[in-house]
mmCIF file of the N, C-alpha and C atoms, coordinates in Angstrom:
data_MODEL
# 
_entry.id   MODEL 
# 
loop_
_atom_site.group_PDB 
_atom_site.id 
_atom_site.type_symbol 
_atom_site.label_atom_id 
_atom_site.label_alt_id 
_atom_site.label_comp_id 
_atom_site.label_asym_id 
_atom_site.label_entity_id 
_atom_site.label_seq_id 
_atom_site.pdbx_PDB_ins_code 
_atom_site.Cartn_x 
_atom_site.Cartn_y 
_atom_site.Cartn_z 
_atom_site.occupancy 
_atom_site.B_iso_or_equiv 
_atom_site.pdbx_formal_charge 
_atom_site.auth_seq_id 
_atom_site.auth_comp_id 
_atom_site.auth_asym_id 
_atom_site.auth_atom_id 
_atom_site.pdbx_PDB_model_num 
ATOM 1   N N  . MET A 1 1  ? 22.949 -29.004 15.210 1.00 0.00 ? 1  MET A N  1 
ATOM 2   C CA . MET A 1 1  ? 22.690 -28.433 16.508 1.00 0.00 ? 1  MET A CA 1 
ATOM 3   C C  . MET A 1 1  ? 21.333 -28.904 17.037 1.00 0.00 ? 1  MET A C  1 
ATOM 4   N N  . LYS A 1 2  ? 20.339 -28.921 16.142 1.00 0.00 ? 2  LYS A N  1 
ATOM 5   C CA . LYS A 1 2  ? 19.006 -29.361 16.537 1.00 0.00 ? 2  LYS A CA 1 
ATOM 6   C C  . LYS A 1 2  ? 19.039 -30.831 16.966 1.00 0.00 ? 2  LYS A C  1 
ATOM 7   N N  . PHE A 1 3  ? 19.810 -31.633 16.254 1.00 0.00 ? 3  PHE A N  1 
ATOM 8   C CA . PHE A 1 3  ? 19.961 -33.045 16.575 1.00 0.00 ? 3  PHE A CA 1 
ATOM 9   C C  . PHE A 1 3  ? 20.510 -33.219 17.984 1.00 0.00 ? 3  PHE A C  1 
ATOM 10  N N  . LEU A 1 4  ? 21.528 -32.456 18.333 1.00 0.00 ? 4  LEU A N  1 
ATOM 11  C CA . LEU A 1 4  ? 22.137 -32.574 19.651 1.00 0.00 ? 4  LEU A CA 1 
ATOM 12  C C  . LEU A 1 4  ? 21.185 -32.135 20.755 1.00 0.00 ? 4  LEU A C  1 
ATOM 13  N N  . LEU A 1 5  ? 20.385 -31.103 20.509 1.00 0.00 ? 5  LEU A N  1 
ATOM 14  C CA . LEU A 1 5  ? 19.426 -30.654 21.505 1.00 0.00 ? 5  LEU A CA 1 
ATOM 15  C C  . LEU A 1 5  ? 18.339 -31.696 21.742 1.00 0.00 ? 5  LEU A C  1 
ATOM 16  N N  . ILE A 1 6  ? 17.858 -32.306 20.683 1.00 0.00 ? 6  ILE A N  1 
ATOM 17  C CA . ILE A 1 6  ? 16.844 -33.363 20.820 1.00 0.00 ? 6  ILE A CA 1 
ATOM 18  C C  . ILE A 1 6  ? 17.433 -34.554 21.568 1.00 0.00 ? 6  ILE A C  1 
ATOM 19  N N  . LEU A 1 7  ? 18.632 -34.939 21.221 1.00 0.00 ? 7  LEU A N  1 
ATOM 20  C CA . LEU A 1 7  ? 19.291 -36.056 21.884 1.00 0.00 ? 7  LEU A CA 1 
ATOM 21  C C  . LEU A 1 7  ? 19.509 -35.765 23.363 1.00 0.00 ? 7  LEU A C  1 
ATOM 22  N N  . LEU A 1 8  ? 19.944 -34.561 23.688 1.00 0.00 ? 8  LEU A N  1 
ATOM 23  C CA . LEU A 1 8  ? 20.150 -34.170 25.074 1.00 0.00 ? 8  LEU A CA 1 
ATOM 24  C C  . LEU A 1 8  ? 18.845 -34.205 25.859 1.00 0.00 ? 8  LEU A C  1 
ATOM 25  N N  . PHE A 1 9  ? 17.764 -33.699 25.269 1.00 0.00 ? 9  PHE A N  1 
ATOM 26  C CA . PHE A 1 9  ? 16.462 -33.711 25.930 1.00 0.00 ? 9  PHE A CA 1 
ATOM 27  C C  . PHE A 1 9  ? 16.023 -35.137 26.253 1.00 0.00 ? 9  PHE A C  1 
ATOM 28  N N  . PHE A 1 10 ? 16.116 -36.029 25.287 1.00 0.00 ? 10 PHE A N  1 
ATOM 29  C CA . PHE A 1 10 ? 15.680 -37.403 25.517 1.00 0.00 ? 10 PHE A CA 1 
ATOM 30  C C  . PHE A 1 10 ? 16.586 -38.132 26.507 1.00 0.00 ? 10 PHE A C  1 
ATOM 31  N N  . CYS A 1 11 ? 17.870 -37.844 26.477 1.00 0.00 ? 11 CYS A N  1 
ATOM 32  C CA . CYS A 1 11 ? 18.768 -38.473 27.456 1.00 0.00 ? 11 CYS A CA 1 
ATOM 33  C C  . CYS A 1 11 ? 18.452 -38.009 28.867 1.00 0.00 ? 11 CYS A C  1 
ATOM 34  N N  . LEU A 1 12 ? 18.202 -36.714 29.031 1.00 0.00 ? 12 LEU A N  1 
ATOM 35  C CA . LEU A 1 12 ? 17.839 -36.209 30.349 1.00 0.00 ? 12 LEU A CA 1 
ATOM 36  C C  . LEU A 1 12 ? 16.508 -36.773 30.814 1.00 0.00 ? 12 LEU A C  1 
ATOM 37  N N  . PHE A 1 13 ? 15.546 -36.846 29.921 1.00 0.00 ? 13 PHE A N  1 
ATOM 38  C CA . PHE A 1 13 ? 14.237 -37.393 30.270 1.00 0.00 ? 13 PHE A CA 1 
ATOM 39  C C  . PHE A 1 13 ? 14.332 -38.860 30.648 1.00 0.00 ? 13 PHE A C  1 
ATOM 40  N N  . SER A 1 14 ? 15.091 -39.633 29.877 1.00 0.00 ? 14 SER A N  1 
ATOM 41  C CA . SER A 1 14 ? 15.202 -41.063 30.180 1.00 0.00 ? 14 SER A CA 1 
ATOM 42  C C  . SER A 1 14 ? 15.996 -41.298 31.461 1.00 0.00 ? 14 SER A C  1 
ATOM 43  N N  . SER A 1 15 ? 17.011 -40.473 31.727 1.00 0.00 ? 15 SER A N  1 
ATOM 44  C CA . SER A 1 15 ? 17.765 -40.652 32.970 1.00 0.00 ? 15 SER A CA 1 
ATOM 45  C C  . SER A 1 15 ? 16.903 -40.316 34.179 1.00 0.00 ? 15 SER A C  1 
ATOM 46  N N  . PHE A 1 16 ? 16.008 -39.351 34.063 1.00 0.00 ? 16 PHE A N  1 
ATOM 47  C CA . PHE A 1 16 ? 15.096 -39.033 35.157 1.00 0.00 ? 16 PHE A CA 1 
ATOM 48  C C  . PHE A 1 16 ? 14.135 -40.192 35.401 1.00 0.00 ? 16 PHE A C  1 
ATOM 49  N N  . ALA A 1 17 ? 13.637 -40.787 34.346 1.00 0.00 ? 17 ALA A N  1 
ATOM 50  C CA . ALA A 1 17 ? 12.683 -41.889 34.495 1.00 0.00 ? 17 ALA A CA 1 
ATOM 51  C C  . ALA A 1 17 ? 13.343 -43.112 35.114 1.00 0.00 ? 17 ALA A C  1 
ATOM 52  N N  . PHE A 1 18 ? 14.588 -43.388 34.757 1.00 0.00 ? 18 PHE A N  1 
ATOM 53  C CA . PHE A 1 18 ? 15.261 -44.575 35.264 1.00 0.00 ? 18 PHE A CA 1 
ATOM 54  C C  . PHE A 1 18 ? 15.924 -44.356 36.625 1.00 0.00 ? 18 PHE A C  1 
ATOM 55  N N  . SER A 1 19 ? 15.994 -43.107 37.086 1.00 0.00 ? 19 SER A N  1 
ATOM 56  C CA . SER A 1 19 ? 16.655 -42.853 38.363 1.00 0.00 ? 19 SER A CA 1 
ATOM 57  C C  . SER A 1 19 ? 15.708 -42.978 39.554 1.00 0.00 ? 19 SER A C  1 
ATOM 58  N N  . GLN A 1 20 ? 14.425 -43.210 39.315 1.00 0.00 ? 20 GLN A N  1 
ATOM 59  C CA . GLN A 1 20 ? 13.449 -43.324 40.391 1.00 0.00 ? 20 GLN A CA 1 
ATOM 60  C C  . GLN A 1 20 ? 13.451 -44.742 40.947 1.00 0.00 ? 20 GLN A C  1 
ATOM 61  N N  . ILE A 1 21 ? 14.432 -45.038 41.791 1.00 0.00 ? 21 ILE A N  1 
ATOM 62  C CA . ILE A 1 21 ? 14.575 -46.392 42.339 1.00 0.00 ? 21 ILE A CA 1 
ATOM 63  C C  . ILE A 1 21 ? 14.352 -46.329 43.850 1.00 0.00 ? 21 ILE A C  1 
ATOM 64  N N  . ASN A 1 22 ? 13.501 -47.198 44.353 1.00 0.00 ? 22 ASN A N  1 
ATOM 65  C CA . ASN A 1 22 ? 13.337 -47.306 45.797 1.00 0.00 ? 22 ASN A CA 1 
ATOM 66  C C  . ASN A 1 22 ? 14.027 -48.573 46.292 1.00 0.00 ? 22 ASN A C  1 
ATOM 67  N N  . THR A 1 23 ? 13.861 -48.902 47.550 1.00 0.00 ? 23 THR A N  1 
ATOM 68  C CA . THR A 1 23 ? 14.594 -50.031 48.117 1.00 0.00 ? 23 THR A CA 1 
ATOM 69  C C  . THR A 1 23 ? 14.182 -51.375 47.530 1.00 0.00 ? 23 THR A C  1 
ATOM 70  N N  . SER A 1 24 ? 12.937 -51.489 47.099 1.00 0.00 ? 24 SER A N  1 
ATOM 71  C CA . SER A 1 24 ? 12.506 -52.776 46.547 1.00 0.00 ? 24 SER A CA 1 
ATOM 72  C C  . SER A 1 24 ? 12.804 -52.905 45.062 1.00 0.00 ? 24 SER A C  1 
ATOM 73  N N  . GLY A 1 25 ? 13.113 -51.809 44.378 1.00 0.00 ? 25 GLY A N  1 
ATOM 74  C CA . GLY A 1 25 ? 13.404 -51.857 42.955 1.00 0.00 ? 25 GLY A CA 1 
ATOM 75  C C  . GLY A 1 25 ? 12.164 -51.895 42.081 1.00 0.00 ? 25 GLY A C  1 
ATOM 76  N N  . ALA A 1 26 ? 10.978 -51.718 42.669 1.00 0.00 ? 26 ALA A N  1 
ATOM 77  C CA . ALA A 1 26 ? 9.736  -51.806 41.906 1.00 0.00 ? 26 ALA A CA 1 
ATOM 78  C C  . ALA A 1 26 ? 9.619  -50.686 40.883 1.00 0.00 ? 26 ALA A C  1 
ATOM 79  N N  . ALA A 1 27 ? 10.054 -49.493 41.230 1.00 0.00 ? 27 ALA A N  1 
ATOM 80  C CA . ALA A 1 27 ? 9.941  -48.363 40.302 1.00 0.00 ? 27 ALA A CA 1 
ATOM 81  C C  . ALA A 1 27 ? 10.821 -48.579 39.079 1.00 0.00 ? 27 ALA A C  1 
ATOM 82  N N  . SER A 1 28 ? 12.003 -49.145 39.273 1.00 0.00 ? 28 SER A N  1 
ATOM 83  C CA . SER A 1 28 ? 12.878 -49.363 38.126 1.00 0.00 ? 28 SER A CA 1 
ATOM 84  C C  . SER A 1 28 ? 12.302 -50.428 37.199 1.00 0.00 ? 28 SER A C  1 
ATOM 85  N N  . GLU A 1 29 ? 11.661 -51.441 37.753 1.00 0.00 ? 29 GLU A N  1 
ATOM 86  C CA . GLU A 1 29 ? 11.038 -52.457 36.911 1.00 0.00 ? 29 GLU A CA 1 
ATOM 87  C C  . GLU A 1 29 ? 9.907  -51.862 36.096 1.00 0.00 ? 29 GLU A C  1 
ATOM 88  N N  . ILE A 1 30 ? 9.107  -50.990 36.704 1.00 0.00 ? 30 ILE A N  1 
ATOM 89  C CA . ILE A 1 30 ? 7.996  -50.349 35.988 1.00 0.00 ? 30 ILE A CA 1 
ATOM 90  C C  . ILE A 1 30 ? 8.539  -49.439 34.892 1.00 0.00 ? 30 ILE A C  1 
ATOM 91  N N  . ALA A 1 31 ? 9.571  -48.666 35.176 1.00 0.00 ? 31 ALA A N  1 
ATOM 92  C CA . ALA A 1 31 ? 10.131 -47.749 34.183 1.00 0.00 ? 31 ALA A CA 1 
ATOM 93  C C  . ALA A 1 31 ? 10.710 -48.515 33.006 1.00 0.00 ? 31 ALA A C  1 
ATOM 94  N N  . MET A 1 32 ? 11.349 -49.647 33.267 1.00 0.00 ? 32 MET A N  1 
ATOM 95  C CA . MET A 1 32 ? 11.954 -50.404 32.179 1.00 0.00 ? 32 MET A CA 1 
ATOM 96  C C  . MET A 1 32 ? 10.907 -51.136 31.362 1.00 0.00 ? 32 MET A C  1 
ATOM 97  N N  . GLN A 1 33 ? 9.789  -51.524 31.961 1.00 0.00 ? 33 GLN A N  1 
ATOM 98  C CA . GLN A 1 33 ? 8.745  -52.210 31.217 1.00 0.00 ? 33 GLN A CA 1 
ATOM 99  C C  . GLN A 1 33 ? 7.951  -51.238 30.354 1.00 0.00 ? 33 GLN A C  1 
ATOM 100 N N  . GLY A 1 34 ? 7.727  -50.030 30.825 1.00 0.00 ? 34 GLY A N  1 
ATOM 101 C CA . GLY A 1 34 ? 6.870  -49.092 30.122 1.00 0.00 ? 34 GLY A CA 1 
ATOM 102 C C  . GLY A 1 34 ? 7.583  -48.181 29.152 1.00 0.00 ? 34 GLY A C  1 
ATOM 103 N N  . GLY A 1 35 ? 8.906  -48.091 29.236 1.00 0.00 ? 35 GLY A N  1 
ATOM 104 C CA . GLY A 1 35 ? 9.637  -47.148 28.409 1.00 0.00 ? 35 GLY A CA 1 
ATOM 105 C C  . GLY A 1 35 ? 10.321 -47.812 27.235 1.00 0.00 ? 35 GLY A C  1 
ATOM 106 N N  . ILE A 1 36 ? 11.009 -46.970 26.470 1.00 0.00 ? 36 ILE A N  1 
ATOM 107 C CA . ILE A 1 36 ? 11.805 -47.492 25.370 1.00 0.00 ? 36 ILE A CA 1 
ATOM 108 C C  . ILE A 1 36 ? 13.262 -47.436 25.785 1.00 0.00 ? 36 ILE A C  1 
ATOM 109 N N  . GLY A 1 37 ? 14.083 -48.220 25.160 1.00 0.00 ? 37 GLY A N  1 
ATOM 110 C CA . GLY A 1 37 ? 15.492 -48.260 25.504 1.00 0.00 ? 37 GLY A CA 1 
ATOM 111 C C  . GLY A 1 37 ? 16.265 -47.123 24.864 1.00 0.00 ? 37 GLY A C  1 
ATOM 112 N N  . LEU A 1 38 ? 17.452 -46.910 25.377 1.00 0.00 ? 38 LEU A N  1 
ATOM 113 C CA . LEU A 1 38 ? 18.311 -45.856 24.846 1.00 0.00 ? 38 LEU A CA 1 
ATOM 114 C C  . LEU A 1 38 ? 18.701 -46.133 23.398 1.00 0.00 ? 38 LEU A C  1 
ATOM 115 N N  . GLY A 1 39 ? 18.917 -47.404 23.060 1.00 0.00 ? 39 GLY A N  1 
ATOM 116 C CA . GLY A 1 39 ? 19.263 -47.754 21.681 1.00 0.00 ? 39 GLY A CA 1 
ATOM 117 C C  . GLY A 1 39 ? 18.148 -47.421 20.711 1.00 0.00 ? 39 GLY A C  1 
ATOM 118 N N  . SER A 1 40 ? 16.915 -47.681 21.096 1.00 0.00 ? 40 SER A N  1 
ATOM 119 C CA . SER A 1 40 ? 15.771 -47.348 20.243 1.00 0.00 ? 40 SER A CA 1 
ATOM 120 C C  . SER A 1 40 ? 15.629 -45.845 20.091 1.00 0.00 ? 40 SER A C  1 
ATOM 121 N N  . LEU A 1 41 ? 15.847 -45.130 21.180 1.00 0.00 ? 41 LEU A N  1 
ATOM 122 C CA . LEU A 1 41 ? 15.751 -43.679 21.140 1.00 0.00 ? 41 LEU A CA 1 
ATOM 123 C C  . LEU A 1 41 ? 16.800 -43.081 20.209 1.00 0.00 ? 41 LEU A C  1 
ATOM 124 N N  . LEU A 1 42 ? 18.037 -43.535 20.340 1.00 0.00 ? 42 LEU A N  1 
ATOM 125 C CA . LEU A 1 42 ? 19.087 -43.053 19.447 1.00 0.00 ? 42 LEU A CA 1 
ATOM 126 C C  . LEU A 1 42 ? 18.799 -43.404 17.996 1.00 0.00 ? 42 LEU A C  1 
ATOM 127 N N  . ALA A 1 43 ? 18.294 -44.615 17.777 1.00 0.00 ? 43 ALA A N  1 
ATOM 128 C CA . ALA A 1 43 ? 17.986 -45.040 16.410 1.00 0.00 ? 43 ALA A CA 1 
ATOM 129 C C  . ALA A 1 43 ? 16.912 -44.159 15.790 1.00 0.00 ? 43 ALA A C  1 
ATOM 130 N N  . VAL A 1 44 ? 15.898 -43.804 16.560 1.00 0.00 ? 44 VAL A N  1 
ATOM 131 C CA . VAL A 1 44 ? 14.826 -42.951 16.036 1.00 0.00 ? 44 VAL A CA 1 
ATOM 132 C C  . VAL A 1 44 ? 15.363 -41.567 15.685 1.00 0.00 ? 44 VAL A C  1 
ATOM 133 N N  . VAL A 1 45 ? 16.159 -40.985 16.569 1.00 0.00 ? 45 VAL A N  1 
ATOM 134 C CA . VAL A 1 45 ? 16.683 -39.637 16.320 1.00 0.00 ? 45 VAL A CA 1 
ATOM 135 C C  . VAL A 1 45 ? 17.612 -39.636 15.116 1.00 0.00 ? 45 VAL A C  1 
ATOM 136 N N  . ILE A 1 46 ? 18.501 -40.612 15.046 1.00 0.00 ? 46 ILE A N  1 
ATOM 137 C CA . ILE A 1 46 ? 19.429 -40.697 13.906 1.00 0.00 ? 46 ILE A CA 1 
ATOM 138 C C  . ILE A 1 46 ? 18.663 -40.925 12.605 1.00 0.00 ? 46 ILE A C  1 
ATOM 139 N N  . SER A 1 47 ? 17.690 -41.820 12.646 1.00 0.00 ? 47 SER A N  1 
ATOM 140 C CA . SER A 1 47 ? 16.911 -42.122 11.447 1.00 0.00 ? 47 SER A CA 1 
ATOM 141 C C  . SER A 1 47 ? 16.125 -40.906 10.976 1.00 0.00 ? 47 SER A C  1 
ATOM 142 N N  . TRP A 1 48 ? 15.536 -40.181 11.918 1.00 0.00 ? 48 TRP A N  1 
ATOM 143 C CA . TRP A 1 48 ? 14.753 -39.000 11.527 1.00 0.00 ? 48 TRP A CA 1 
ATOM 144 C C  . TRP A 1 48 ? 15.651 -37.938 10.911 1.00 0.00 ? 48 TRP A C  1 
ATOM 145 N N  . GLU A 1 49 ? 16.829 -37.713 11.494 1.00 0.00 ? 49 GLU A N  1 
ATOM 146 C CA . GLU A 1 49 ? 17.747 -36.712 10.951 1.00 0.00 ? 49 GLU A CA 1 
ATOM 147 C C  . GLU A 1 49 ? 18.243 -37.099 9.561  1.00 0.00 ? 49 GLU A C  1 
ATOM 148 N N  . ARG A 1 50 ? 18.374 -38.392 9.315  1.00 0.00 ? 50 ARG A N  1 
ATOM 149 C CA . ARG A 1 50 ? 18.903 -38.849 8.040  1.00 0.00 ? 50 ARG A CA 1 
ATOM 150 C C  . ARG A 1 50 ? 17.821 -38.970 6.970  1.00 0.00 ? 50 ARG A C  1 
ATOM 151 N N  . ASN A 1 51 ? 16.641 -39.523 7.312  1.00 0.00 ? 51 ASN A N  1 
ATOM 152 C CA . ASN A 1 51 ? 15.635 -39.870 6.308  1.00 0.00 ? 51 ASN A CA 1 
ATOM 153 C C  . ASN A 1 51 ? 14.389 -38.992 6.317  1.00 0.00 ? 51 ASN A C  1 
ATOM 154 N N  . HIS A 1 52 ? 14.067 -38.360 7.434  1.00 0.00 ? 52 HIS A N  1 
ATOM 155 C CA . HIS A 1 52 ? 12.839 -37.581 7.593  1.00 0.00 ? 52 HIS A CA 1 
ATOM 156 C C  . HIS A 1 52 ? 11.603 -38.403 7.228  1.00 0.00 ? 52 HIS A C  1 
ATOM 157 N N  . SER A 1 53 ? 11.570 -39.644 7.717  1.00 0.00 ? 53 SER A N  1 
ATOM 158 C CA . SER A 1 53 ? 10.465 -40.554 7.444  1.00 0.00 ? 53 SER A CA 1 
ATOM 159 C C  . SER A 1 53 ? 10.047 -41.248 8.740  1.00 0.00 ? 53 SER A C  1 
ATOM 160 N N  . ILE A 1 54 ? 8.773  -41.192 9.040  1.00 0.00 ? 54 ILE A N  1 
ATOM 161 C CA . ILE A 1 54 ? 8.265  -41.830 10.249 1.00 0.00 ? 54 ILE A CA 1 
ATOM 162 C C  . ILE A 1 54 ? 8.345  -43.346 10.132 1.00 0.00 ? 54 ILE A C  1 
ATOM 163 N N  . LEU A 1 55 ? 8.060  -43.888 8.962  1.00 0.00 ? 55 LEU A N  1 
ATOM 164 C CA . LEU A 1 55 ? 8.109  -45.339 8.794  1.00 0.00 ? 55 LEU A CA 1 
ATOM 165 C C  . LEU A 1 55 ? 9.523  -45.888 9.014  1.00 0.00 ? 55 LEU A C  1 
ATOM 166 N N  . TRP A 1 56 ? 10.524 -45.204 8.463  1.00 0.00 ? 56 TRP A N  1 
ATOM 167 C CA . TRP A 1 56 ? 11.900 -45.638 8.683  1.00 0.00 ? 56 TRP A CA 1 
ATOM 168 C C  . TRP A 1 56 ? 12.277 -45.478 10.155 1.00 0.00 ? 56 TRP A C  1 
ATOM 169 N N  . ALA A 1 57 ? 11.825 -44.412 10.793 1.00 0.00 ? 57 ALA A N  1 
ATOM 170 C CA . ALA A 1 57 ? 12.134 -44.203 12.211 1.00 0.00 ? 57 ALA A CA 1 
ATOM 171 C C  . ALA A 1 57 ? 11.545 -45.317 13.066 1.00 0.00 ? 57 ALA A C  1 
ATOM 172 N N  . ILE A 1 58 ? 10.330 -45.748 12.768 1.00 0.00 ? 58 ILE A N  1 
ATOM 173 C CA . ILE A 1 58 ? 9.709  -46.847 13.511 1.00 0.00 ? 58 ILE A CA 1 
ATOM 174 C C  . ILE A 1 58 ? 10.480 -48.140 13.285 1.00 0.00 ? 58 ILE A C  1 
ATOM 175 N N  . PHE A 1 59 ? 10.833 -48.404 12.043 1.00 0.00 ? 59 PHE A N  1 
ATOM 176 C CA . PHE A 1 59 ? 11.597 -49.614 11.731 1.00 0.00 ? 59 PHE A CA 1 
ATOM 177 C C  . PHE A 1 59 ? 12.947 -49.615 12.448 1.00 0.00 ? 59 PHE A C  1 
ATOM 178 N N  . HIS A 1 60 ? 13.622 -48.470 12.429 1.00 0.00 ? 60 HIS A N  1 
ATOM 179 C CA . HIS A 1 60 ? 14.932 -48.392 13.071 1.00 0.00 ? 60 HIS A CA 1 
ATOM 180 C C  . HIS A 1 60 ? 14.808 -48.443 14.592 1.00 0.00 ? 60 HIS A C  1 
ATOM 181 N N  . ALA A 1 61 ? 13.694 -47.992 15.146 1.00 0.00 ? 61 ALA A N  1 
ATOM 182 C CA . ALA A 1 61 ? 13.472 -48.122 16.591 1.00 0.00 ? 61 ALA A CA 1 
ATOM 183 C C  . ALA A 1 61 ? 13.368 -49.587 16.982 1.00 0.00 ? 61 ALA A C  1 
ATOM 184 N N  . ILE A 1 62 ? 12.751 -50.381 16.135 1.00 0.00 ? 62 ILE A N  1 
ATOM 185 C CA . ILE A 1 62 ? 12.651 -51.815 16.401 1.00 0.00 ? 62 ILE A CA 1 
ATOM 186 C C  . ILE A 1 62 ? 14.036 -52.449 16.352 1.00 0.00 ? 62 ILE A C  1 
ATOM 187 N N  . CYS A 1 63 ? 14.860 -52.016 15.420 1.00 0.00 ? 63 CYS A N  1 
ATOM 188 C CA . CYS A 1 63 ? 16.225 -52.553 15.317 1.00 0.00 ? 63 CYS A CA 1 
ATOM 189 C C  . CYS A 1 63 ? 17.105 -52.083 16.470 1.00 0.00 ? 63 CYS A C  1 
ATOM 190 N N  . GLY A 1 64 ? 16.880 -50.876 16.958 1.00 0.00 ? 64 GLY A N  1 
ATOM 191 C CA . GLY A 1 64 ? 17.594 -50.360 18.128 1.00 0.00 ? 64 GLY A CA 1 
ATOM 192 C C  . GLY A 1 64 ? 19.086 -50.192 17.910 1.00 0.00 ? 64 GLY A C  1 
ATOM 193 N N  . TRP A 1 65 ? 19.874 -50.829 18.785 1.00 0.00 ? 65 TRP A N  1 
ATOM 194 C CA . TRP A 1 65 ? 21.321 -50.678 18.753 1.00 0.00 ? 65 TRP A CA 1 
ATOM 195 C C  . TRP A 1 65 ? 21.932 -51.170 17.455 1.00 0.00 ? 65 TRP A C  1 
ATOM 196 N N  . LEU A 1 66 ? 21.302 -52.118 16.792 1.00 0.00 ? 66 LEU A N  1 
ATOM 197 C CA . LEU A 1 66 ? 21.846 -52.598 15.515 1.00 0.00 ? 66 LEU A CA 1 
ATOM 198 C C  . LEU A 1 66 ? 21.929 -51.464 14.500 1.00 0.00 ? 66 LEU A C  1 
ATOM 199 N N  . TYR A 1 67 ? 20.879 -50.628 14.439 1.00 0.00 ? 67 TYR A N  1 
ATOM 200 C CA . TYR A 1 67 ? 20.909 -49.507 13.504 1.00 0.00 ? 67 TYR A CA 1 
ATOM 201 C C  . TYR A 1 67 ? 21.916 -48.450 13.936 1.00 0.00 ? 67 TYR A C  1 
ATOM 202 N N  . VAL A 1 68 ? 22.036 -48.213 15.238 1.00 0.00 ? 68 VAL A N  1 
ATOM 203 C CA . VAL A 1 68 ? 23.001 -47.224 15.721 1.00 0.00 ? 68 VAL A CA 1 
ATOM 204 C C  . VAL A 1 68 ? 24.418 -47.647 15.330 1.00 0.00 ? 68 VAL A C  1 
ATOM 205 N N  . ILE A 1 69 ? 24.751 -48.900 15.536 1.00 0.00 ? 69 ILE A N  1 
ATOM 206 C CA . ILE A 1 69 ? 26.078 -49.400 15.163 1.00 0.00 ? 69 ILE A CA 1 
ATOM 207 C C  . ILE A 1 69 ? 26.275 -49.334 13.652 1.00 0.00 ? 69 ILE A C  1 
ATOM 208 N N  . TYR A 1 70 ? 25.242 -49.700 12.893 1.00 0.00 ? 70 TYR A N  1 
ATOM 209 C CA . TYR A 1 70 ? 25.306 -49.619 11.430 1.00 0.00 ? 70 TYR A CA 1 
ATOM 210 C C  . TYR A 1 70 ? 25.565 -48.177 10.990 1.00 0.00 ? 70 TYR A C  1 
ATOM 211 N N  . PHE A 1 71 ? 24.870 -47.232 11.604 1.00 0.00 ? 71 PHE A N  1 
ATOM 212 C CA . PHE A 1 71 ? 25.037 -45.834 11.245 1.00 0.00 ? 71 PHE A CA 1 
ATOM 213 C C  . PHE A 1 71 ? 26.462 -45.354 11.520 1.00 0.00 ? 71 PHE A C  1 
ATOM 214 N N  . ILE A 1 72 ? 27.025 -45.754 12.658 1.00 0.00 ? 72 ILE A N  1 
ATOM 215 C CA . ILE A 1 72 ? 28.379 -45.358 13.000 1.00 0.00 ? 72 ILE A CA 1 
ATOM 216 C C  . ILE A 1 72 ? 29.395 -45.923 11.993 1.00 0.00 ? 72 ILE A C  1 
ATOM 217 N N  . VAL A 1 73 ? 29.162 -47.149 11.549 1.00 0.00 ? 73 VAL A N  1 
ATOM 218 C CA . VAL A 1 73 ? 30.108 -47.795 10.630 1.00 0.00 ? 73 VAL A CA 1 
ATOM 219 C C  . VAL A 1 73 ? 30.045 -47.197 9.233  1.00 0.00 ? 73 VAL A C  1 
ATOM 220 N N  . VAL A 1 74 ? 28.858 -46.919 8.713  1.00 0.00 ? 74 VAL A N  1 
ATOM 221 C CA . VAL A 1 74 ? 28.729 -46.513 7.307  1.00 0.00 ? 74 VAL A CA 1 
ATOM 222 C C  . VAL A 1 74 ? 28.536 -45.017 7.089  1.00 0.00 ? 74 VAL A C  1 
ATOM 223 N N  . ARG A 1 75 ? 28.504 -44.215 8.141  1.00 0.00 ? 75 ARG A N  1 
ATOM 224 C CA . ARG A 1 75 ? 28.246 -42.794 7.941  1.00 0.00 ? 75 ARG A CA 1 
ATOM 225 C C  . ARG A 1 75 ? 29.393 -42.121 7.189  1.00 0.00 ? 75 ARG A C  1 
ATOM 226 N N  . LYS A 1 76 ? 29.053 -41.053 6.506  1.00 0.00 ? 76 LYS A N  1 
ATOM 227 C CA . LYS A 1 76 ? 30.036 -40.270 5.774  1.00 0.00 ? 76 LYS A CA 1 
ATOM 228 C C  . LYS A 1 76 ? 30.195 -38.935 6.468  1.00 0.00 ? 76 LYS A C  1 
ATOM 229 N N  . ASN A 1 77 ? 31.424 -38.513 6.644  1.00 0.00 ? 77 ASN A N  1 
ATOM 230 C CA . ASN A 1 77 ? 31.679 -37.245 7.365  1.00 0.00 ? 77 ASN A CA 1 
ATOM 231 C C  . ASN A 1 77 ? 31.317 -36.046 6.560  1.00 0.00 ? 77 ASN A C  1 
# 
């Protein structure tokens, strides 16, 4: 439950940051340059829930979507 709440918070926060688009598109370029991607965010949350290690979370954030896909393939129910 805690995992889902954290994920929901970050998804809402990231959608707010990326929705600030004006006619020139300058705000979206700034948001994408300064923020982290959704894949990195998911990787950090999944890694923290699984390992409880900051070092692994940082490493998995760098891997991004690769770790998310790996987690989906090898996870145990």
